[in-house]
Structure formats: C-alpha cells, structure tokens
Legacy VTK file of the C-alpha trace (Angstrom):
# vtk DataFile Version 3.0
C-alpha trace
ASCII
DATASET POLYDATA
POINTS 310 float
140.744 90.450 79.446
138.295 92.411 77.305
134.726 93.121 78.373
132.590 94.938 80.906
131.742 94.254 84.547
128.610 95.765 86.067
129.573 97.019 89.510
127.117 97.989 92.245
128.856 101.169 93.382
128.477 101.833 97.085
127.781 105.345 98.385
130.883 107.154 99.594
133.196 106.109 96.741
133.874 108.133 93.634
133.613 106.427 90.251
137.393 106.852 89.924
137.857 105.082 93.282
135.937 102.100 91.930
138.021 102.000 88.735
141.266 102.080 90.751
140.018 99.293 93.008
138.975 97.057 90.085
142.239 97.738 88.260
144.343 96.868 91.306
142.287 93.786 92.119
142.080 92.348 88.600
145.545 93.272 87.359
144.044 94.565 84.086
146.181 97.434 82.762
143.397 99.299 80.967
140.285 100.016 82.981
137.686 102.797 82.943
134.093 103.669 83.812
131.348 104.694 81.400
130.120 107.817 83.144
130.485 109.374 86.570
128.045 108.465 89.324
127.984 110.955 92.214
130.065 109.884 95.253
126.994 109.945 97.499
124.939 107.839 95.088
124.836 104.076 94.700
123.972 101.847 91.789
124.977 100.554 88.390
128.488 101.516 87.268
129.727 99.600 84.197
133.518 99.166 84.299
135.293 98.566 80.979
138.309 96.248 80.846
141.013 96.033 78.178
139.845 96.808 74.640
136.370 97.556 75.969
137.657 100.897 77.315
137.234 102.160 73.747
133.498 101.539 74.128
133.035 103.715 77.223
131.614 106.754 75.439
129.248 104.609 73.355
127.832 102.741 76.341
126.700 106.088 77.792
124.616 106.744 74.661
121.967 104.483 76.165
119.222 105.808 78.432
119.581 105.681 82.210
117.082 104.848 84.923
117.231 106.002 88.544
115.253 105.623 91.737
115.486 108.914 93.589
114.022 110.704 96.539
113.436 114.438 96.677
112.710 116.450 99.782
110.580 119.557 99.401
110.849 122.807 101.343
114.611 123.281 101.251
117.258 124.181 98.645
120.976 123.325 98.883
124.078 124.559 97.091
124.768 121.181 95.463
121.102 120.313 94.901
121.589 117.201 97.048
121.959 116.439 100.755
125.723 117.121 100.770
125.559 120.860 100.024
125.042 123.890 102.199
121.469 124.937 102.912
120.624 127.979 100.802
116.952 128.378 101.615
114.344 126.865 103.927
110.853 127.805 102.815
108.850 124.841 104.019
106.281 123.004 101.929
103.482 122.246 104.377
100.954 123.915 102.100
101.882 121.780 99.058
99.539 118.861 98.409
100.269 115.590 96.633
97.871 116.629 93.867
99.756 119.902 93.305
103.042 118.022 93.295
101.772 115.465 90.765
100.639 118.183 88.372
104.041 119.903 88.380
105.887 116.570 88.377
104.136 115.407 85.210
105.060 118.624 83.401
108.725 117.589 83.426
108.152 114.644 81.086
109.437 114.940 77.529
112.097 117.256 76.110
113.119 119.955 78.574
115.978 122.417 79.116
118.281 121.815 82.072
121.228 123.789 83.461
123.927 121.541 85.001
124.869 122.393 88.610
128.120 124.142 89.515
129.120 121.049 91.486
129.148 118.914 88.317
132.042 117.706 86.175
130.826 119.547 83.067
133.602 121.624 81.506
133.259 125.332 80.746
136.265 127.020 79.190
138.316 123.862 79.671
137.693 123.738 83.431
135.335 121.431 85.309
132.534 123.309 87.046
133.292 121.847 90.460
136.910 123.051 90.118
135.683 126.569 89.369
133.258 126.369 92.287
136.033 125.348 94.667
138.079 128.298 93.430
135.186 130.607 94.277
134.429 131.435 90.659
130.903 131.725 89.295
130.357 131.294 85.549
127.356 131.248 83.257
126.518 127.605 82.611
124.684 127.045 79.324
121.489 125.025 79.529
121.008 122.000 77.322
118.166 119.902 76.059
117.521 116.555 77.724
114.680 114.067 77.536
112.698 112.618 80.425
111.186 109.472 78.945
109.370 108.242 82.034
108.631 109.754 85.436
106.652 107.878 88.071
105.958 108.460 91.766
106.604 105.310 93.833
105.728 106.586 97.300
105.552 109.766 99.358
105.547 110.808 102.999
105.098 113.695 105.417
102.559 115.802 103.526
101.294 118.779 105.555
104.733 119.038 107.211
107.545 121.468 106.223
109.564 118.806 104.405
107.526 116.220 102.462
109.498 113.483 100.700
108.746 111.789 97.373
110.303 108.578 96.042
110.191 108.297 92.259
111.618 106.503 89.232
112.970 108.390 86.225
114.237 107.186 82.856
116.196 109.884 81.062
118.645 110.638 78.298
122.392 110.981 78.561
123.496 114.156 80.340
120.523 114.423 82.690
121.204 115.505 86.286
118.587 114.013 88.600
119.521 116.408 91.404
118.871 119.316 89.054
115.532 117.753 88.121
114.649 117.650 91.830
115.751 121.264 92.297
113.787 122.450 89.254
110.639 120.696 90.478
111.025 122.489 93.804
111.458 125.832 92.057
108.340 125.218 89.970
106.389 124.563 93.187
107.826 127.697 94.803
109.164 125.879 97.859
112.542 124.535 96.786
113.707 120.905 96.826
116.861 118.820 96.928
117.739 115.227 96.064
117.955 113.250 99.295
118.668 109.794 97.806
119.832 108.376 94.467
120.178 104.836 93.143
121.033 104.221 89.487
119.201 101.079 88.418
120.039 100.893 84.710
122.577 102.205 82.174
121.735 101.153 78.631
121.612 97.344 78.785
123.334 97.166 82.198
120.889 96.547 85.027
120.932 96.444 88.812
119.951 92.759 88.742
123.292 91.872 87.116
125.439 94.216 89.174
127.890 92.777 91.705
129.428 94.289 94.812
133.147 94.940 95.116
133.277 92.245 97.795
131.765 89.717 95.381
134.223 90.763 92.694
137.141 90.172 95.074
135.786 86.712 95.853
135.434 85.808 92.167
138.964 86.996 91.367
140.399 85.023 94.292
138.648 81.900 92.993
139.673 82.605 89.365
136.014 82.941 88.373
135.923 86.536 87.133
135.023 85.306 83.667
131.553 84.506 84.992
130.683 88.203 85.276
132.604 89.725 82.340
130.094 90.797 79.696
131.305 90.463 76.072
131.830 93.748 74.240
129.118 93.056 71.681
126.513 92.882 74.470
127.576 96.268 75.815
126.250 98.147 72.781
123.032 96.303 72.004
121.193 99.640 72.240
122.872 100.614 68.940
121.459 99.332 65.630
123.220 96.182 64.423
124.827 95.890 60.999
125.919 92.344 60.146
128.493 92.166 57.356
129.379 89.543 54.773
132.565 87.633 55.589
134.029 88.999 52.348
134.078 92.491 53.931
135.778 91.320 57.131
139.350 92.144 56.107
138.477 95.661 54.945
136.414 96.489 58.033
139.040 95.126 60.431
141.560 97.445 58.776
139.345 100.483 59.362
137.856 100.664 55.896
134.497 102.178 54.967
131.578 99.761 54.853
129.655 100.020 51.582
126.169 98.575 50.846
127.646 95.546 49.053
129.291 94.447 52.298
126.105 94.641 54.381
124.403 91.324 54.990
121.674 92.375 57.428
120.523 95.323 59.579
118.435 95.100 62.752
116.359 98.224 62.123
115.996 101.225 59.827
119.129 103.357 59.987
119.266 107.106 59.478
122.187 109.413 58.577
124.486 110.146 61.561
123.238 107.115 63.497
125.896 105.204 65.398
125.786 101.467 64.639
127.567 98.367 65.823
129.312 96.422 63.071
129.577 92.704 63.649
130.226 89.384 61.964
129.084 86.079 63.470
128.287 87.845 66.762
131.792 89.307 67.017
131.971 93.079 67.498
134.177 94.645 64.839
133.603 98.296 65.617
131.335 101.277 66.077
130.642 103.113 62.826
128.600 106.169 61.873
126.070 106.151 59.046
126.610 108.648 56.229
124.256 109.265 53.335
125.704 109.757 49.865
123.495 111.489 47.326
123.804 110.974 43.610
121.739 112.386 40.750
119.515 109.327 40.497
120.137 107.430 43.714
120.974 107.594 47.397
123.052 105.131 49.374
124.089 104.674 52.984
127.726 103.997 53.852
129.339 103.522 57.271
132.539 105.198 58.422
134.597 103.903 61.378
134.648 105.567 64.789
136.289 102.687 66.704
137.581 99.458 65.178
138.336 96.113 66.843
140.381 93.980 64.405
139.083 90.413 64.004
LINES 1 311
310 0 1 2 3 4 5 6 7 8 9 10 11 12 13 14 15 16 17 18 19 20 21 22 23 24 25 26 27 28 29 30 31 32 33 34 35 36 37 38 39 40 41 42 43 44 45 46 47 48 49 50 51 52 53 54 55 56 57 58 59 60 61 62 63 64 65 66 67 68 69 70 71 72 73 74 75 76 77 78 79 80 81 82 83 84 85 86 87 88 89 90 91 92 93 94 95 96 97 98 99 100 101 102 103 104 105 106 107 108 109 110 111 112 113 114 115 116 117 118 119 120 121 122 123 124 125 126 127 128 129 130 131 132 133 134 135 136 137 138 139 140 141 142 143 144 145 146 147 148 149 150 151 152 153 154 155 156 157 158 159 160 161 162 163 164 165 166 167 168 169 170 171 172 173 174 175 176 177 178 179 180 181 182 183 184 185 186 187 188 189 190 191 192 193 194 195 196 197 198 199 200 201 202 203 204 205 206 207 208 209 210 211 212 213 214 215 216 217 218 219 220 221 222 223 224 225 226 227 228 229 230 231 232 233 234 235 236 237 238 239 240 241 242 243 244 245 246 247 248 249 250 251 252 253 254 255 256 257 258 259 260 261 262 263 264 265 266 267 268 269 270 271 272 273 274 275 276 277 278 279 280 281 282 283 284 285 286 287 288 289 290 291 292 293 294 295 296 297 298 299 300 301 302 303 304 305 306 307 308 309
C-alpha cells in the first residue's frame, strides 16, 4: 500500500505514537509522519505508507496553517501550557488595540529562535535532549515567513491574563509557541501558547482528516483504500513537469531530464526549484531544477532527488 493518510492527531499522543499505531493497525511495514506535531497539540498529521515514506520531507515543504490561542501576562519554560512558569507580569494594562499593532508587525519575513524544548538538532543532539540533561546551548535563529496572521476572537481584556484566538499561515520550520512568546516579549508582558490545532499541511486539510477510531473501523471493514491519498496528490504544491512517454524509461532509471523530454510545465520554474515529475498523472519522482549556461544559450535540466520507477 503506497500513499498518504491524513490523520487527526489527538492531544496527548506524540507523532511517533500515531505512526506506531497506524503501522500496527494497517500491517504496512514502512510508515512515517511528515513532521512532528507537539504532543499537546491536535490536528492534521499526514502519515506516509509504503513508497510514500520517501515523500515525507517534500510534503513538509508546503506551508502550514494553525489555529492557536495565546495567553498574555505569563511566560513558561516551554512557551506553552506544559512548561514551568518563569514569569508572571500580568497584562491588565494591555489593550486590544495595542495587541493588534504588535501582532500585525509579525507578518512577513522574521527571525525566530527555536525553543530548547524542540527537536531541532545542535551539534548532533536534539535540543530537548540537551534541556533534559541540564545543558544550555546557543540556538541559532533562522528566517521564517508568516504569510497570514488574523485574530479570530479575544477575551478577558483588563484582567491579568487576556487570551487571543488567532489563525496563522506560515512557512516550514515555524514554531507557533515561539511566535506567541515573541509577541508577549514585544508587548513587555510575556505570553505562552495555551492551545494549538494544525488545520492544514500543504494540500492536507482538517476537512479530510480522520480520527484513529475511524481508521480502525475502515481497516476492519477492508475500506482503508477510501482514505489513502495517491502520492501524486501529496506534492501538488510543487511545480508539475509532465514528460513525453519517450523519456519514461530514462526517468524511471534515475536519469537526468533534459528539455527534449519535457512535454508540459504547470508554471515558470527557476533554478533550484523542486518539481514533481509525472507522466499520465503517475508520479515518477521529485527532481531539482538546474540551469546550464552556454555561450549563446541557457537551458533548464532536472536532476533526480527521489525516483519512483514506473
């Protein structure tokens, strides 16, 4: 069985717990997730089955959307509700208008420093492993993009701990709990993430996600095929390159795709872009665009990253 299932991860389970459960339930030997979702969070968790496990890192290239709640006036060690309280300043003097002004400033390209409780590796060790060992290291910041940021509702203004529910669409590698913490720092009162629901990963949406209970029911009734998404649909966020059938043998063997083998492209492609190579709606691989310069001409070729033989 090759494809992807969109699971609605419940709070309290790690992403690895969900993978183990799906693997045991389905009997599929190869199974993996496309990016860790915090144990306390719920939401969309695409699970790759069979050959689709090779697509995991490419699925995460798509943007992600979350519905989150932040609570002002308090900072925690993990930047969410599961950490130790580090500071209680209170935010009764902060108004919604002041919050909105600071909130809007976080749109666009910003620098973010991942939390110590994250799975980011520094010196070959995951940060949460170093934290558990009592070690503190300098964590390099990185550039992320906040594409959209919108307040949905808010409560308890003029009290020590106002709460704000918001939606955020962001690039790969964004930590929403760090976003909440940074907003609190900018307001001078501290903040932590008190709720998180991931609603979209690339083309995988909450509307198509199923619970683990529903998955068990489908497997028992031999109907799992109803919810397995074909591999080609998992990477629709990547530009499409349709090839001529004459190039099929070469591409399936891991060969370079040259302009003569390209039948159609879905959009303008730039050097270093990842693309999906397909023929008659069958995914043949993920390739990377490379520009070759000659004295009088320039051409784009595509080199394989992952190949799925036809």
